[in-house]
C-alpha positions in Angstrom: 13.1 180.9 214.8 16.1 181.5 215.9 19.0 181.3 214.3 21.1 177.9 214.8 24.8 177.9 214.7 26.3 174.5 215.7 29.9 173.3 215.2 31.5 170.5 215.4 33.7 169.9 218.6 37.0 169.6 217.3 36.6 172.3 214.9 34.4 175.1 216.5 32.9 178.2 214.8 33.2 182.3 214.8 30.2 184.0 214.9 30.3 187.6 215.1 27.5 190.5 214.8 27.7 194.0 214.5 25.3 196.9 214.4 22.3 194.8 213.6 18.6 194.8 214.6 16.1 192.3 214.3 12.7 192.1 215.3 11.4 188.3 215.9 8.3 187.5 213.7 5.0 187.3 214.9 4.5 183.7 216.4 8.1 183.0 217.2 8.6 185.7 219.6 9.0 183.5 222.5 12.0 182.3 221.2 15.7 182.9 222.2 17.4 184.9 219.2 20.0 182.4 219.0 20.4 178.4 219.4 24.3 177.4 219.5 26.9 174.9 221.0 31.0 174.2 219.7 31.5 178.1 218.9 34.7 179.7 219.6 33.2 182.7 219.8 30.0 184.5 219.7 30.4 188.2 219.0 27.9 190.3 219.7 28.2 194.4 219.4 25.6 197.1 219.4 22.4 194.6 218.8 18.7 196.3 218.9 16.1 192.8 218.9 12.4 194.2 218.9 9.4 192.5 219.6 10.6 189.4 221.8 9.0 187.5 224.8 11.8 185.0 224.7 13.4 184.2 228.3 16.8 184.1 227.3 18.6 185.9 224.3 20.8 182.9 223.9 20.5 179.5 224.4 23.7 177.5 224.1 24.7 174.0 224.4 27.9 174.0 225.4 30.6 176.2 227.3 32.1 178.8 224.9 33.3 182.0 224.9 30.2 184.7 224.6 31.9 188.5 223.9 28.3 190.9 224.6 28.4 195.1 224.4 25.9 197.4 224.1 22.8 194.9 223.7 19.4 196.4 224.0 17.0 193.6 223.7 13.8 193.0 226.2 15.6 190.7 228.5 17.0 191.0 231.8 20.7 191.1 232.0 20.8 188.3 234.2 18.9 186.4 231.4 21.0 187.3 227.7 22.5 183.5 228.2 21.1 180.3 229.7 22.4 177.2 229.8 20.1 174.2 227.3 18.7 171.5 229.5 17.8 169.7 227.0 19.5 168.2 224.0 20.2 170.3 220.8 17.8 168.7 217.9 17.3 170.2 214.3 14.5 169.6 212.1 13.9 170.8 208.8 12.0 173.6 207.5 
């Protein structure tokens, strides 16, 4: 399951992860780690992602500021961030 953060267009959120290691759960290895929209800044520094076959690391619904440094993930650099081509939806788990 992705980490989902979708802020308000008028009151955007900040998201920051520093020196974090995440392993994707079996059955969800093909899902991007982040689904985000309406944020001031998404900052990832020292992030390690394991057990992922996702086409991207971050799926965004808005053109906001993403800052990446020292990322270790099994995703090509040009595929780290992808703009969503479908409407944002959230479902309860």
